[in-house]
BAGU-736535 format. One record per residue (C-alpha): residue number from 1; residue in three letters; x, y, z. Coordinates in steps of 0.5 Angstrom, whole numbers, plus 500, padded with zeros to 3 digits. Example, Ala and Ser with C-alpha at 12.3 -4.5 7.8 and 13.67 -1.06 7.14 Angstrom:
<marvex num="1" residu="ALA" x="525" y="491" z="516"/>
<marvex num="2" residu="SER" x="527" y="498" z="514"/>
***
This chain:
<marvex num="1" residu="MET" x="810" y="780" z="727"/>
<marvex num="2" residu="LEU" x="815" y="775" z="729"/>
<marvex num="3" residu="LEU" x="814" y="771" z="735"/>
<marvex num="4" residu="GLY" x="820" y="766" z="737"/>
<marvex num="5" residu="ILE" x="819" y="760" z="742"/>
<marvex num="6" residu="GLY" x="818" y="760" z="749"/>
<marvex num="7" residu="GLY" x="814" y="763" z="755"/>
<marvex num="8" residu="VAL" x="815" y="770" z="753"/>
<marvex num="9" residu="PRO" x="813" y="770" z="746"/>
<marvex num="10" residu="TYR" x="807" y="765" z="748"/>
<marvex num="11" residu="THR" x="805" y="770" z="753"/>
<marvex num="12" residu="VAL" x="805" y="775" z="749"/>
<marvex num="13" residu="ALA" x="801" y="771" z="744"/>
<marvex num="14" residu="ARG" x="796" y="770" z="749"/>
<marvex num="15" residu="MET" x="795" y="777" z="751"/>
<marvex num="16" residu="ILE" x="794" y="779" z="743"/>
<marvex num="17" residu="ALA" x="789" y="773" z="742"/>
<marvex num="18" residu="ASP" x="785" y="776" z="748"/>
<marvex num="19" residu="SER" x="786" y="783" z="746"/>
<marvex num="20" residu="ASP" x="782" y="788" z="741"/>
<marvex num="21" residu="LEU" x="788" y="788" z="736"/>
<marvex num="22" residu="ARG" x="787" y="785" z="729"/>
<marvex num="23" residu="ASP" x="790" y="784" z="723"/>
<marvex num="24" residu="ILE" x="796" y="781" z="725"/>
<marvex num="25" residu="GLY" x="801" y="779" z="720"/>
<marvex num="26" residu="CYS" x="806" y="773" z="720"/>
<marvex num="27" residu="HIS" x="813" y="773" z="717"/>
<marvex num="28" residu="ALA" x="817" y="769" z="721"/>
<marvex num="29" residu="GLY" x="823" y="764" z="721"/>
<marvex num="30" residu="THR" x="819" y="759" z="726"/>
<marvex num="31" residu="ILE" x="812" y="759" z="727"/>
<marvex num="32" residu="SER" x="809" y="756" z="734"/>
<marvex num="33" residu="GLY" x="803" y="755" z="738"/>
<marvex num="34" residu="ALA" x="803" y="762" z="739"/>
<marvex num="35" residu="PHE" x="801" y="763" z="732"/>
<marvex num="36" residu="LEU" x="796" y="758" z="733"/>
<marvex num="37" residu="LEU" x="793" y="762" z="739"/>
<marvex num="38" residu="ILE" x="793" y="768" z="735"/>
<marvex num="39" residu="HIS" x="790" y="765" z="729"/>
<marvex num="40" residu="LYS" x="784" y="761" z="733"/>
<marvex num="41" residu="ALA" x="782" y="768" z="736"/>
<marvex num="42" residu="GLY" x="781" y="770" z="728"/>
<marvex num="43" residu="LYS" x="787" y="775" z="728"/>
<marvex num="44" residu="LEU" x="792" y="772" z="724"/>
<marvex num="45" residu="THR" x="790" y="776" z="717"/>
<marvex num="46" residu="LYS" x="793" y="778" z="711"/>
<marvex num="47" residu="VAL" x="790" y="785" z="710"/>
<marvex num="48" residu="ARG" x="796" y="789" z="712"/>
<marvex num="49" residu="LYS" x="802" y="785" z="710"/>
<marvex num="50" residu="GLU" x="807" y="789" z="705"/>
<marvex num="51" residu="VAL" x="812" y="783" z="704"/>
<marvex num="52" residu="SER" x="809" y="777" z="701"/>
<marvex num="53" residu="GLN" x="802" y="780" z="701"/>
<marvex num="54" residu="GLY" x="796" y="775" z="702"/>
<marvex num="55" residu="ARG" x="800" y="769" z="706"/>
<marvex num="56" residu="PRO" x="804" y="769" z="712"/>
<marvex num="57" residu="VAL" x="811" y="766" z="711"/>
<marvex num="58" residu="TRP" x="815" y="762" z="715"/>
<marvex num="59" residu="ASN" x="820" y="756" z="715"/>
<marvex num="60" residu="LEU" x="819" y="752" z="721"/>
<marvex num="61" residu="ALA" x="813" y="749" z="725"/>
<marvex num="62" residu="ILE" x="815" y="747" z="732"/>
<marvex num="63" residu="GLY" x="811" y="745" z="738"/>
<marvex num="64" residu="THR" x="805" y="740" z="739"/>
<marvex num="65" residu="HIS" x="802" y="735" z="734"/>
<marvex num="66" residu="GLU" x="796" y="740" z="733"/>
<marvex num="67" residu="MET" x="801" y="746" z="731"/>
<marvex num="68" residu="CYS" x="805" y="742" z="727"/>
<marvex num="69" residu="GLU" x="799" y="739" z="723"/>
<marvex num="70" residu="TRP" x="796" y="746" z="722"/>
<marvex num="71" residu="PRO" x="800" y="748" z="716"/>
<marvex num="72" residu="ALA" x="798" y="742" z="712"/>
<marvex num="73" residu="THR" x="790" y="743" z="714"/>
<marvex num="74" residu="GLU" x="790" y="750" z="712"/>
<marvex num="75" residu="PRO" x="795" y="750" z="706"/>
<marvex num="76" residu="GLU" x="792" y="756" z="703"/>
<marvex num="77" residu="LEU" x="794" y="760" z="709"/>
<marvex num="78" residu="PHE" x="801" y="759" z="709"/>
<marvex num="79" residu="ARG" x="807" y="760" z="704"/>
<marvex num="80" residu="PRO" x="813" y="756" z="707"/>
<marvex num="81" residu="VAL" x="820" y="759" z="705"/>
<marvex num="82" residu="CYS" x="827" y="759" z="706"/>
<marvex num="83" residu="VAL" x="830" y="762" z="712"/>
<marvex num="84" residu="ASP" x="834" y="767" z="708"/>
<marvex num="85" residu="PHE" x="827" y="770" z="705"/>
<marvex num="86" residu="THR" x="824" y="771" z="712"/>
<marvex num="87" residu="ARG" x="831" y="774" z="715"/>
<marvex num="88" residu="SER" x="833" y="778" z="709"/>
<marvex num="89" residu="PRO" x="834" y="785" z="711"/>
<marvex num="90" residu="ASP" x="832" y="788" z="704"/>
<marvex num="91" residu="ARG" x="825" y="785" z="706"/>
<marvex num="92" residu="LEU" x="825" y="787" z="713"/>
<marvex num="93" residu="GLU" x="826" y="794" z="712"/>
<marvex num="94" residu="ARG" x="820" y="794" z="707"/>
<marvex num="95" residu="MET" x="816" y="793" z="713"/>
<marvex num="96" residu="ARG" x="813" y="799" z="716"/>
<marvex num="97" residu="ASN" x="810" y="796" z="723"/>
<marvex num="98" residu="VAL" x="814" y="790" z="725"/>
<marvex num="99" residu="VAL" x="814" y="787" z="732"/>
<marvex num="100" residu="SER" x="819" y="782" z="733"/>
<marvex num="101" residu="ILE" x="819" y="778" z="740"/>
<marvex num="102" residu="ASN" x="824" y="773" z="742"/>
<marvex num="103" residu="GLY" x="826" y="769" z="748"/>
<marvex num="104" residu="ARG" x="833" y="769" z="750"/>
<marvex num="105" residu="VAL" x="836" y="762" z="751"/>
<marvex num="106" residu="GLU" x="843" y="764" z="753"/>
<marvex num="107" residu="ILE" x="847" y="770" z="754"/>
<marvex num="108" residu="ASP" x="855" y="770" z="754"/>
<marvex num="109" residu="LEU" x="857" y="776" z="759"/>
<marvex num="110" residu="LEU" x="864" y="776" z="757"/>
***
């Protein structure tokens, strides 16, 4: 799952945390409080990852102090990588069940 930052991804994360979904993987450029919610609900696992099996990957942590300290407190859970790794079309196409949720910051209608 790729979750961006902002209200929409956070709301979706809350819904996932409260749902019966399980075994959510993380392959993201930015991890935020949305992933922390899913983790605290016990749903952020490594079970079905096809790329970087065994560890969620990310390249930037953003959010509260608790959120930014989280990767350091559980280093076995994370694998920090560069953005070229997380956004590589070759890697993304190897994933069978990817959901990407990002909020729009601005749009140019011209």
